[in-house]
Structure formats: structure tokens, C-alpha cells
N, C-alpha and C positions, 0 to 999 in steps of 0.2 A: 471430925469423924464421929464426935460423940451422936450428934445431928444425924449423920448416915446410918450409923446402927440403930436409932430411934425411928428411922423412916423405914429400915428395911424390916425390925421387928414390927412394926404399924402395921405391913404389907401383908408380912406374914398371917399376922392374927385377923387381919380383914381376909385374907383368901380361905384360912382354916373356918372361918364362921361360914361365909359365903359356900364353901365346900359342904360344909354339914346342913344349912339351914335354907338354901334357895336350889330352885328347879337346875339343872344343869341343861345344855341345850340338844336339841336333835339332830343328829348329823346325818345331811342329805347328799345325795349325787342324783346326777341326773340318770334315769333307766333308759337306756336305747330301745330295749324292746317295748314297754310301755308309752316313752314317749313323755314321762312324767320324771319330776322333781321326788325322788321317794328314801324314806330313810334306810340306811345301810342296814343290807340284814347282818346279824350278830353284835350290832349294838343295843346300847341301853339307855336311859334316860330316868335321872332321880327327879322324883317329883315331890315340890315341897308347898307349890302355892295353894294347893286343896289334898287335904290330907299328906300323909306319908306313904311314898309309894315307890316301886322301883318297875319300870315297866322296859320288857324287851322286847325287839323289832326280829321277824322273820322275815321271810321273801317276799316279793314286791309291795314292802312299804305295810304288810300285815301284823298283828300283835304275833308273836311265838308261837303260838297255841291256835290260833286263825289259823295262820301258816301252814301247818302240819294238817288241820284239818280239810283244809281249803283244797290241796293238793293230791291228799290221799282217795281223791272223788268222795269225799263223804257228805259235802255241802251241798244242801239243795237251795236253802234259801240265803239272801244277800240280802245287807241291811244298811244302805247307804245313808250317814250324817255326817255331823262336826266332829268337836269335840265330844259331843256326847254319847258317838257310838265308839270314838278312837279310845275315849273314857280312861287314861292314863292315870287317872285318880282313884280308880277303884282296884282292886284286886283281879285278874284274871277270871277267876272262878265266880265272881260276883256280877259280870255284867249281861246284858241281857242275853247278848247273842249265846254265853255259854247257858243261861239259865234255860233259853229255849233248846240247845243242844240237850241239855237234863231231861227235857219233855219228850224226847224224840224225835225232835223238828232240829235237825243237824242245818247249822246258823253261823254265816260266818261277817263280821262287821267290816265295811269300807269306811274307816272314819278319818277324815282329816279335817283338824281344825281352823277356823275360819270358810268354811264352804257353805255353798246354797246350790239351789237347784241347778242354776246354769254350771256349777261344778258335775252336780251327780248326773246332768245329764251327758255329759262327757266321761264320767268314770262308769256309768252303766254300759254303756258300747263297748270299754276295754275290758271291765272285769267280768260281763256274762261269757266272753270270747276265751279269756283267760283258764277260768276256774269252770273244769266241768261238771255237769249233770247240773247246773242250776234249773231251777222252775220256778222259783219265785222271787221277785223283788218288793222291798220294802223303802221306804224312803222315811227318815225320822225327822220331822220340823219340829224345832225346840223354841223357834223364837220366828214372828212373823216377817222379819227382815229376809228368812231364808226365801220365801215365794216370793216376793215384791220386786220388782223389774229394777234394774239401776238407771239411772238418771240418764236420761236422753237415749234409751233404749228402747222400744219397742219389741222388734224382733229376735225371739228368744233362740231362733236355730244361727243367728249371725254371731253370736255371744262367746268371746275366747275366754275360758276358765280362768281362774287368779289361784296361784297355788301362795298363801302365805307361809312357807315352811322358813324355817331357819337353814341358813347354806353356808357351808364348811369350806373355804375355798384353802386350796394350797398348804402347805409345810404349816405356814405359820397357825392358821386355823386349825389345822389339825393336831397340834401343839397343845393348843390354846385348850381345845375340848378332851386331850387326852389327860392334862393338868387342872382339868375343870377350872381354867381361868375366868370362864364367861360367867362363874359366880360372883365375879364383879361386878358383872352388867348394874345390878339396882344401886350400887355406889357411883358408877363412874358413868351412869347413861349419860351425863350433861355432856361426855366427851364424845357421844354418838351423833351421826346425822339420822336425818329421816329413815324411819324402817324400810321406805319404798324401795331406795336408791343409794343406802347410806353404805360407806364402809367404815367398820369401829376402829378402833385403836389394837385390836386385837385379832383382828383379820378376819372376822365373821361378817357375814352381810346376808339380807334376806334376798329372795328372788323376787323381782320385779312384778308386781300386778300388771296385767293385761288390761282389766278395766276396772270402773271405780263399781265399790260393793256400797256406795250410797245410795238408798231406794229416793225412786221417784217422787216429787212431793203431787205431780198431776195424776191424781189416783181417777180420774176418769177413765183411763186407758188400762186399770187393772184387770178387768174383767176381760177384756179382749188378749191382752198378756197372757191371762192364766189358761183358756183357751188354746192358745197356740202350745206353750208350757205344758200343758197336760197331753197335746197330741203327741209331742218329742217325745215326752218322758214314755208313753205306754210305747210307742213304736219299738223303744229300747228294750221293754221286757221281754223277756224268752217267751212267755204265754200272752202279750198283750196284756196283760192285767198286772195293778198296780195297786199296793196297800199304803197310804199316807197316812203316818203316826204323828198326833199333835200332842206335842207335851209342853204346855207354856207352863212359865215361870208362878204356879200358884199349887198351893197356899202362900203367901207371903207376909210378913208383917209390917202392919198398916198404922201409923199413930197407936204406938203399941197395943195393938189388937191383933190377932190372926185375920187376913182377911181373905176371903176366895176370889176376889174382884178379878178379871183381866181386862187388861187397858184396852187391849187387840181384841175383843169378842165382837163388835161391828164389823172388822177387817173379817175375822176367818169366819163370820156369818156368810159374807159375801162371797169368798172361796169356797167353801162348802154348797152352796147354791151352784157357782159355776161347775161344779165338780159332778154335782147330781143332774146338770144340764147336759154336761158332756159325756155323764155316763149312762150309756141308753144299753148296753151291754155287760152290765156288772163287771165292768173294765177298770172303775175305781172305787177303792171302798178308804171312808177316811173312818180313822179310828181316833177318837178324841179320849182322851187318858185324864183329863183335868177334874173329872168327877171322882175317879178311883184315887189321886193325888191329894185331894181335899178330903175324901172320906177317911183315909188313911190317918192324916193329921186329927182330923176332929174324934177320932177313935181313940187315938196315943198320945195327943199332945206333941208327939216329933213330927220333923220334918222329912219328907223323901229325898230331900236334897241338902247337902252343905255336909262338913263333916268338922272335925272338933275345931279345927283352926280356919272355920268362917265364920262369917253370921248367920244367927237362926235363919232359916226359909232362903237363905242365896246360897248361890253356887248353882256347880254342876248333880245331877243326880247324884246320889248316893248308891251303896248296893240295895236298899229296899226300893230306890226307886227305881231301879234297872230290873228288879223283881217284879215292881206292880207291871213294868212296862212288859215284860216277856208273857205276862200272865195273858195282859190285852192284846197282844199280838197273837199268843196261841188260841182263842178264843177266835180272832177274825180268820184265822187260816183253817179252823175247824167250821168254819160257814159256809 
């Protein structure tokens, strides 16, 4: 009996610690109208991995304030991105889309963690039709992998998007979310199978990916892929124009010193050249914000990314980083 009581108390303490200090799951369900697995409107997410934040979801998978803005016919600009645009680790009023709206540029963020240009191509076609009065599309590239072709694939138009959402299935999954039992995930993750098709012991599993996001090792086909990619993306844009914002992980700490080196600089140069060759009518505008990010660190000795509970210079953009992004985008839109 004593052993049983000790076990129950230990589990209770573990649950309590997890419920306080660990990130809660995202509750998703299939949206028939959009044909996407999306976070359920009205649910929220406790964020602890980077910063401490409380993130609320509104209609169609959007952050609550973005959803209100989108369907009040106010939004003019849609910015597509991965977790950098979802930005559940920063407060809603600190995100790039809120900064742009404050500058008189009504903007909504379509951010889904893990996405790349494959998904952006798909999402642009959906959200440009869903949200009224959109005039401009922007894509944020935070990592070079966002623009690289998946292994074994050269035709951009044949790719099926993969959505790495956490999905809650059935009553057991719903109960585990409500009681925050997923707080155990870092403690008992050894008991879970692979995230692609695994069902864990709490009834939560991931939506299976339809493609592998691992980039092709054959770099000789990159230019051909990028040309096809740009053609597809600009065709989705409401005015045929596209702004691509590049925000690499710079500056960083290397050998105990602040470094502005970008290991992907040669690849991004190749991509920019393809964009310039493709862009014969002002259809593609590349905005590289790395000089602004590096300048901020040089002047303040602080980083535009990372939070109080992350390593210096690592992690997602913080409030300052989002403000820098907004300033660069606002200048690009004014041109």
C-alpha cells in the first residue's frame, strides 16, 4: 500500500511540474472547408520551451487577434511562414504582423510550425480566397531548408504539403489535453513511437507527413527547382508579385564570440540570382534582414532572437526581432 501511495504521489508531482513548466499540446481537427488539419478555435496553448507565453487560437487556425482582423475585411497583407510567423513564443502585440498593422499596414500571419515553400504554395491558394481584400503576399524564409527541394523530387507542382501538427484523437486524447497529461511527454517519451505514425500511451498522435522534408543532396537541380517554385508562388499571389523575406540565424555565438557568418550564404546567393533572373517585371522582391539583425547586436550587445530560458543567440526571433522584420517589410512595401 505504501508503495502504491508513493507511486501515485510521484505521478502527481510529475504531472504538476509538467503542467507548470512544459508546453501543452495544440488541439487540432480536420477543417472540411479548407481541407487542412487546424488548431481548434477557442483553444489555447501554454508555451514554455521558449519564453513563457499563453497563445490563443481563433478561426481557421489563426491566432485570435489575427482571426478578428482577417474576417473584418481589414487585412491587406498576408505573411506566410513557419513557427517564426506562428510566433507562439512572443506576445500577440509583439509579432511582425501586429507591428505592421500598427504602421498602417493591416497584416495577418499564416504561420504553421515546420512549413516550407511546398506548404506556402498550397496555403496561398486557400487563404487568398478565404480572406477578403488581400492585395499582397509575403513569405518569410527563416532557414535555407524552406526553399530546398525534398529528396527525389524536382517538380514543385506535384508535391503534396505535409502538416506536422499535433493531433488529438477521440475522448482519451481530449481528456489528456484537458488535464494537461501531455505534460508528461518529456518524461515518458521513451514510451512513444515515431512521430510520423505513432500513437502514444495517452492517445495523442501526429498527422502523418505525405512527403519527406529532407532536402535533396543533389544541388545541381536547385536552380531548376527554384524557377518552378517562383512560377508557382507568383501565380498564387493576388497581384502576381511576391515579397520574400530572408531572416537567417545571425548573429550567433561561435567560439565564444559573436559571429555574423552565415553558413548558407553561398546557397542564398544562388537563390537570389535565380530570383533576379526570373524577376523581369518586378514580380519578386528579396528582402535580406540579416544586416539589420547584425547591426542591432553590434549596437546593443543583445540578440534579436532567444529568450530568458534559451541560449544566447539561439531560438526564434523575440519581440525586437519581430520589430526589425516589420521595419524591413514596411520599407519594401513602400517601394
